[in-house]
C-alpha positions as CSV (number, residue, x, y, z in Angstrom):
1,X,24.1,1.2,34.6
2,X,25.5,2.7,37.8
3,X,23.5,0.2,39.9
4,X,25.1,-2.6,37.7
5,X,28.5,-1.3,38.4
6,X,27.8,-0.9,42.2
7,X,26.5,-4.4,42.2
8,X,29.8,-5.6,40.6
9,X,31.8,-3.8,43.3
10,X,29.7,-5.3,46.3
11,X,30.1,-9.0,44.5
12,X,33.9,-8.5,44.4
13,X,34.4,-7.1,47.9
14,X,36.5,-10.1,49.1
15,X,38.4,-10.1,45.9
16,X,39.3,-6.5,46.0
17,X,40.5,-6.9,49.7
18,X,42.6,-9.7,48.6
19,X,44.2,-7.6,45.8
20,X,44.8,-4.7,48.3
21,X,46.8,-7.2,50.4
22,X,48.8,-8.2,47.4
23,X,49.5,-4.6,46.5
24,X,50.6,-3.9,50.1
25,X,53.0,-6.9,50.3
26,X,55.1,-5.1,47.9
27,X,57.7,-3.0,50.0
28,X,57.9,-0.1,47.5
29,X,59.8,2.3,49.7
30,X,61.1,5.1,47.1
31,X,63.7,6.4,49.5
32,X,65.5,3.2,49.9
33,X,67.9,2.4,47.1
34,X,67.8,-1.4,48.1
35,X,64.2,-1.5,47.1
36,X,64.7,-0.5,43.5
37,X,63.3,-3.9,42.4
38,X,60.3,-3.7,44.6
39,X,59.7,-0.1,43.3
40,X,59.6,-1.7,39.7
41,X,57.4,-4.5,41.1
42,X,54.8,-2.0,42.4
43,X,54.8,0.0,38.9
44,X,54.3,-3.3,37.1
45,X,51.3,-4.2,39.5
46,X,49.6,-1.1,38.8
47,X,50.1,-1.1,35.0
48,X,48.8,-4.7,35.0
49,X,45.5,-4.1,36.8
50,X,44.7,-1.1,34.5
51,X,45.7,-2.9,31.2
52,X,44.1,-6.4,32.3
53,X,40.6,-4.4,32.3
54,X,41.2,-2.7,29.0
55,X,42.6,0.6,30.1
56,X,45.4,1.7,27.8
57,X,48.4,1.9,30.1
58,X,52.2,2.7,29.9
59,X,55.0,2.6,32.4
60,X,56.9,5.8,31.9
61,X,60.5,5.7,33.0
62,X,62.0,8.8,34.9
63,X,65.5,9.6,36.2
64,X,64.2,8.0,39.4
65,X,61.1,5.7,39.8
66,X,58.7,5.0,37.2
67,X,55.2,6.4,36.8
68,X,52.1,4.8,35.0
69,X,50.0,6.8,32.7
70,X,46.5,5.3,31.8
71,X,43.7,6.6,29.5
72,X,40.3,5.1,29.0
73,X,40.0,7.0,25.7
74,X,37.4,9.7,24.4
75,X,33.9,9.1,25.9
76,X,31.3,8.7,23.1
77,X,29.1,11.6,24.3
78,X,32.0,13.9,25.2
79,X,31.9,15.3,28.6
80,X,34.5,16.4,31.1
81,X,37.8,14.5,31.5
82,X,39.2,13.7,34.9
83,X,42.7,12.8,35.7
84,X,43.1,10.3,38.7
85,X,46.4,11.1,40.6
86,X,47.9,8.8,43.3
87,X,51.1,7.1,44.2
88,X,52.2,3.5,44.6
89,X,55.5,4.3,46.8
90,X,55.3,4.3,50.6
91,X,57.2,5.5,53.6
92,X,60.0,3.7,55.3
93,X,58.7,1.5,58.0
94,X,60.7,3.1,60.8
95,X,61.2,1.1,64.0
96,X,59.6,-2.2,63.2
97,X,59.4,-3.3,67.0
98,X,56.7,-0.7,67.2
99,X,54.5,-2.5,64.7
100,X,52.0,-5.0,66.0
101,X,52.4,-7.0,63.0
102,X,55.1,-6.9,60.2
103,X,54.5,-3.7,58.0
104,X,54.5,-5.6,54.6
105,X,52.3,-8.6,55.8
106,X,49.0,-7.2,55.7
107,X,46.6,-8.3,58.7
108,X,43.0,-7.5,59.3
109,X,42.2,-6.6,62.9
110,X,39.0,-5.0,64.2
111,X,37.8,-4.2,60.7
112,X,41.1,-2.5,59.8
113,X,43.9,-3.6,57.3
114,X,47.2,-2.9,58.9
115,X,50.1,-2.4,56.6
116,X,52.7,0.3,55.4
117,X,50.9,2.2,52.6
118,X,47.2,1.0,53.4
119,X,46.0,4.5,53.8
120,X,49.0,6.4,52.1
121,X,48.1,5.9,49.3
122,X,47.8,2.3,48.1
123,X,44.3,1.5,49.5
124,X,43.0,5.0,48.5
125,X,44.3,5.0,44.9
126,X,43.3,1.5,44.4
127,X,39.7,2.3,45.2
128,X,39.8,4.6,42.0
129,X,41.4,2.1,39.9
130,X,38.9,-0.8,41.1
131,X,36.1,1.6,40.3
132,X,37.3,2.1,36.8
133,X,37.8,-1.7,36.5
134,X,34.1,-2.4,37.5
135,X,32.9,0.1,34.8
136,X,35.0,-1.8,32.3
137,X,33.9,-5.0,33.3
138,X,30.2,-4.1,33.3
139,X,29.8,-1.6,30.7
140,X,32.9,-2.0,28.6
141,X,33.7,1.6,29.0
142,X,33.5,4.6,31.4
143,X,30.9,7.3,31.0
144,X,33.5,10.1,30.8
145,X,37.2,10.0,29.7
146,X,39.2,9.1,32.7
147,X,43.1,9.3,32.8
148,X,45.5,8.0,35.4
149,X,48.8,9.3,36.5
150,X,50.1,7.0,39.2
151,X,53.8,8.0,40.5
152,X,56.5,6.4,42.5
153,X,58.1,9.4,44.1
154,X,55.5,11.2,46.1
155,X,57.2,10.2,49.5
156,X,60.4,11.9,48.2
157,X,58.9,15.1,47.0
158,X,58.0,14.0,43.5
159,X,61.5,15.1,41.8
160,X,60.4,13.8,38.3
161,X,56.7,14.9,38.4
162,X,57.2,18.5,37.3
163,X,59.0,17.3,34.1
164,X,56.5,14.6,33.4
165,X,53.4,16.9,33.7
166,X,55.1,19.5,31.5
167,X,56.4,17.0,29.0
168,X,53.2,15.3,28.8
169,X,50.7,18.0,29.1
170,X,48.7,17.1,26.2
171,X,48.5,13.4,27.2
172,X,47.3,14.6,30.7
173,X,45.0,17.3,29.6
174,X,41.8,17.2,31.7
175,X,39.2,19.4,33.5
176,X,39.6,18.0,36.9
177,X,42.2,16.2,38.9
178,X,40.8,13.8,41.5
179,X,42.9,12.2,44.2
180,X,42.4,10.5,47.5
181,X,45.4,11.1,49.6
182,X,43.5,12.9,52.5
183,X,41.4,11.8,55.3
184,X,37.8,11.8,56.5
185,X,36.9,14.3,59.2
186,X,36.3,11.8,61.7
187,X,35.3,8.1,62.0
188,X,31.7,8.6,60.8
189,X,32.1,11.8,58.6
190,X,33.5,11.8,55.3
191,X,35.3,14.9,53.8
192,X,36.2,16.8,50.7
193,X,39.3,18.7,51.2
194,X,39.3,22.1,49.1
195,X,42.5,23.6,50.4
196,X,45.9,23.1,51.4
197,X,48.6,25.3,52.9
198,X,51.7,26.2,51.1
199,X,55.4,25.8,52.6
200,X,58.6,27.8,52.8
201,X,61.2,25.6,54.5
202,X,64.5,27.0,55.6
203,X,67.6,26.3,57.6
204,X,69.3,28.9,59.7
205,X,73.0,28.2,60.4
206,X,74.7,30.3,62.9
207,X,78.4,30.3,63.4
208,X,80.9,32.0,65.8
209,X,84.4,30.8,66.9
210,X,86.5,28.4,64.9
211,X,85.7,25.5,67.3
212,X,83.8,24.7,70.5
213,X,85.1,26.7,73.5
214,X,85.4,26.2,77.2
215,X,82.4,28.2,78.6
216,X,84.5,29.0,81.7
217,X,87.5,30.2,80.1
218,X,85.7,32.0,77.1
219,X,82.2,32.7,78.4
220,X,81.1,36.3,78.5
221,X,83.8,37.5,76.0
222,X,82.1,36.4,72.8
223,X,78.6,35.9,71.3
224,X,77.5,32.3,71.9
225,X,76.0,31.1,68.7
226,X,73.6,29.2,70.6
227,X,72.3,32.2,72.5
228,X,72.2,34.1,69.3
229,X,70.0,31.3,67.7
230,X,67.6,31.6,70.7
231,X,67.3,35.3,70.0
232,X,66.7,34.8,66.4
233,X,64.0,32.2,67.0
234,X,62.3,34.1,69.8
235,X,62.1,37.2,67.6
236,X,59.8,35.5,64.9
237,X,56.8,35.4,67.1
238,X,55.3,37.7,69.8
239,X,53.4,36.9,73.1
240,X,50.2,36.6,71.2
241,X,51.7,34.1,68.9
242,X,51.7,36.3,65.9
243,X,54.3,36.0,63.4
244,X,56.6,39.2,63.7
245,X,58.2,38.9,60.4
246,X,57.6,42.3,58.6
247,X,54.8,42.0,55.8
248,X,54.1,38.3,56.8
249,X,50.4,38.9,56.9
250,X,49.9,41.5,54.1
251,X,48.6,39.1,51.5
252,X,46.6,36.5,53.7
253,X,43.3,35.8,52.2
254,X,40.6,35.8,55.0
255,X,38.0,33.2,55.2
256,X,34.8,34.1,53.6
257,X,31.4,34.2,55.5
258,X,30.5,30.8,53.9
259,X,33.7,29.2,54.9
260,X,33.2,30.6,58.6
261,X,29.8,29.2,58.6
262,X,31.1,25.7,57.5
263,X,33.6,25.7,60.1
264,X,31.1,26.6,62.8
265,X,28.9,23.7,61.8
266,X,31.9,21.1,62.0
267,X,31.5,18.5,64.8
268,X,35.0,19.2,66.0
269,X,35.9,17.9,69.4
270,X,38.8,20.2,70.7
271,X,39.2,17.8,73.9
272,X,39.5,14.7,71.5
273,X,42.0,16.7,69.3
274,X,44.1,17.5,72.2
275,X,44.0,14.0,73.5
276,X,45.1,12.7,70.1
277,X,48.3,14.8,70.2
278,X,49.1,14.3,73.8
279,X,50.0,17.8,74.3
280,X,49.4,19.6,77.7
281,X,47.3,22.5,76.0
282,X,46.0,24.2,72.7
283,X,47.6,27.4,71.9
284,X,48.1,29.6,68.9
285,X,47.6,32.9,67.3
286,X,45.4,35.0,69.5
287,X,42.0,35.7,68.1
288,X,41.4,32.5,66.1
289,X,39.9,29.2,66.8
290,X,41.7,26.0,66.8
291,X,40.5,25.1,63.3
292,X,41.1,28.6,61.8
293,X,44.7,28.3,63.1
294,X,45.0,24.8,61.7
295,X,43.7,25.4,58.4
296,X,43.4,29.0,57.4
297,X,46.2,30.9,59.3
298,X,49.8,31.0,58.5
299,X,52.4,29.6,60.8
300,X,56.1,29.6,61.7
301,X,57.6,26.5,63.3
302,X,60.8,25.2,64.5
303,X,61.3,21.7,63.0
304,X,64.7,20.9,64.4
305,X,67.5,22.3,66.4
306,X,71.1,21.1,66.7
307,X,74.4,22.3,68.0
308,X,77.0,22.3,70.9
309,X,77.0,19.2,73.3
310,X,73.9,17.0,73.2
311,X,75.4,13.6,74.5
312,X,75.1,12.0,77.9
313,X,76.3,13.7,80.8
314,X,77.8,17.4,80.8
315,X,80.2,19.2,78.7
316,X,80.3,22.9,79.2
317,X,81.1,24.3,75.9
318,X,80.3,27.3,73.7
319,X,79.2,25.8,70.5
320,X,81.0,26.9,67.3
321,X,78.2,26.3,65.1
322,X,74.4,25.7,65.8
323,X,71.3,25.4,63.4
324,X,67.6,25.5,63.4
325,X,65.2,24.2,60.7
326,X,62.1,26.2,60.2
327,X,58.9,25.8,58.2
328,X,56.4,28.3,57.4
329,X,52.9,27.1,56.2
330,X,51.3,29.6,54.0
331,X,47.6,30.4,53.1
332,X,46.2,31.7,49.7
333,X,47.6,34.8,48.2
334,X,50.8,34.7,50.1
335,X,53.7,34.5,47.8
336,X,56.5,32.0,48.8
337,X,59.2,34.0,47.4
338,X,58.1,37.2,49.1
339,X,57.9,35.4,52.4
340,X,61.1,33.7,51.9
341,X,62.9,37.2,51.6
342,X,61.1,38.8,54.3
343,X,62.1,35.7,56.6
344,X,65.7,35.9,55.7
345,X,65.8,39.7,56.2
346,X,64.2,39.3,59.6
347,X,66.5,36.6,60.6
348,X,69.5,38.6,59.9
349,X,68.0,41.7,61.5
350,X,67.5,39.8,64.8
351,X,71.0,38.3,64.8
352,X,73.2,39.9,67.5
353,X,76.6,41.1,66.6
354,X,79.6,38.6,66.9
355,X,78.1,35.7,64.8
356,X,77.8,34.8,61.1
357,X,74.2,33.9,59.6
358,X,73.5,31.7,56.6
359,X,70.1,30.9,55.6
360,X,69.8,27.6,53.5
361,X,66.7,26.9,51.1
362,X,65.1,23.7,51.4
363,X,62.1,24.2,49.0
364,X,58.8,26.2,48.8
365,X,55.4,25.8,47.4
366,X,52.2,28.0,47.0
367,X,48.9,27.2,49.0
368,X,46.0,25.9,47.0
369,X,42.2,26.3,47.2
370,X,39.7,24.7,44.9
371,X,36.6,26.7,44.0
372,X,33.3,25.5,45.5
373,X,30.1,25.0,43.5
374,X,31.8,23.7,40.2
375,X,30.2,20.8,38.4
376,X,33.2,18.5,39.5
377,X,33.1,19.6,43.3
378,X,29.4,19.1,43.3
379,X,29.8,15.6,41.7
380,X,32.5,14.6,44.0
381,X,30.4,15.6,47.1
382,X,27.3,13.8,45.8
383,X,29.6,10.7,45.0
384,X,31.0,10.4,48.4
385,X,27.6,10.9,50.1
386,X,26.4,8.0,47.8
387,X,29.3,5.8,48.8
388,X,29.5,6.6,52.3
389,X,25.8,6.9,53.2
390,X,26.5,10.6,54.6
391,X,27.1,13.9,53.3
392,X,30.7,14.9,53.4
393,X,31.9,18.1,55.2
394,X,34.3,20.5,53.3
395,X,37.5,21.1,55.1
396,X,41.1,22.5,54.5
397,X,44.2,20.8,55.2
398,X,47.2,22.2,57.3
399,X,49.6,20.1,55.2
400,X,51.1,21.0,51.7
401,X,50.6,19.4,48.3
402,X,52.9,20.8,45.6
403,X,51.3,18.9,42.9
404,X,47.9,20.9,43.3
405,X,49.4,24.3,42.1
406,X,51.4,22.5,39.7
407,X,48.4,20.7,38.1
408,X,46.6,24.2,38.1
409,X,49.6,25.9,36.3
410,X,50.3,23.4,33.7
411,X,47.1,21.7,33.1
412,X,44.6,24.4,34.1
413,X,42.9,21.9,36.1
414,X,41.3,22.3,39.7
415,X,41.8,19.3,42.1
416,X,39.2,17.4,43.9
417,X,40.4,15.7,47.0
418,X,38.0,12.9,48.5
419,X,39.3,11.5,51.5
420,X,38.5,7.8,52.3
421,X,40.8,6.9,55.3
422,X,40.8,7.9,59.1
423,X,42.5,11.0,60.1
424,X,44.4,9.1,62.7
425,X,45.3,6.2,60.2
426,X,49.1,6.4,61.4
427,X,50.4,7.3,58.0
428,X,54.0,7.8,58.2
429,X,54.0,6.0,61.6
430,X,53.8,2.4,63.0
431,X,50.6,0.4,62.6
432,X,49.3,2.4,59.6
433,X,45.9,1.2,58.9
434,X,43.0,1.6,56.4
435,X,39.4,0.6,57.3
436,X,38.0,-2.2,55.3
437,X,34.5,-0.5,55.1
438,X,36.3,2.8,54.1
439,X,38.0,0.8,51.3
440,X,34.7,-0.5,50.0
441,X,32.8,2.9,50.5
442,X,35.7,4.7,48.7
443,X,35.5,2.3,45.8
444,X,31.9,3.0,45.6
445,X,32.4,6.8,45.7
446,X,34.9,6.6,43.0
447,X,32.4,4.8,40.7
448,X,29.5,7.1,41.5
449,X,31.9,10.2,40.8
450,X,32.5,9.5,37.2
451,X,28.6,8.7,36.7
452,X,27.7,12.0,38.3
453,X,30.3,14.0,36.6
454,X,29.1,12.7,33.3
455,X,25.6,13.7,34.2
456,X,26.9,17.1,34.9
457,X,27.9,17.9,31.4
């Protein structure tokens, strides 16, 4: 039957691209209140696609934007259940003058579909929906039970998702969660992402005098909040780029021997990576490779600074208030609550006398690592190889997906991340794109996945 399903996908390539274009034309920007009607259109579009091919689907309202629940129903022969997760909301377009074509008018250039949301995540999640549709059209059913959770708030940190998953845990019960919101390794190499970093995000606010002061009249007689903040930030890392927060590395899980071997075999081009960033040099924690630092070592980074006079020209003031936003990316076994307390203690200990320090919390999440060698992981790897014609590599991701530990906690399900888009797809930036061939390969991979997962039971 799988051969007939693949034939159906091949025969409908042009139609599938046309439907992706229709999906991309909907400006479903979840952070923009003026796009409320477009968000509703996006939810209705997803619901219609699932319902039209015979998959039971429902639009579930939330305090924010709706999500869509879908369910193919119990499979005749039992087997594992998989939950397909994705999102139909997209990032704002930013400065549209930087786009080579309007962000919500999809256009194909050089084999790529350019539009906001093409890779993140409409194109990738649509591949899974179209694969399910092909199974329904050809066989009238799927070989295993497949459920869908397609939300509309991922780009605004999924504020409703926790409640949805907890309230509907029975409806969402599954053995695995499958998602495609991660990239391939490079242009020709597909990837399975098996781990993501956690996150602790904090804001340091340092205040001193009641107002900005003349640096000539008052300089040298009080602690400058700007100087104090510089001291605090500088204290967080040493000359070897190791984090100096006491206890920061205590619970870090080291890479296994197998993980080291996989890293060593990856066709990683450091010069190309550097060129992509446009930075002068690669630096980081001493004693570790670029990929180790990127995926498997915890970090502390300043994300924003504000204070004093920042306009054109000169104004010699001592600022009354300055701030820095700081993120800590965590790795497996690091406890966000423990790291958060250690960070705040270290900040206060480093602060010079004469200023007041406040640490504001902006969210935290644990790291996630999916176990290797499970039937689901093996099926995902074989499916991607069948879809792309090349075996995937296994990688970690330096970013954070809070939904993964949430799925594990509430549903007890491990997550499988099959990346279909390019790593430089410009997600969140101008000229976001998704390769047409990657779209088709991803659809084939998604179809093979449920077939192979059924055979594994």
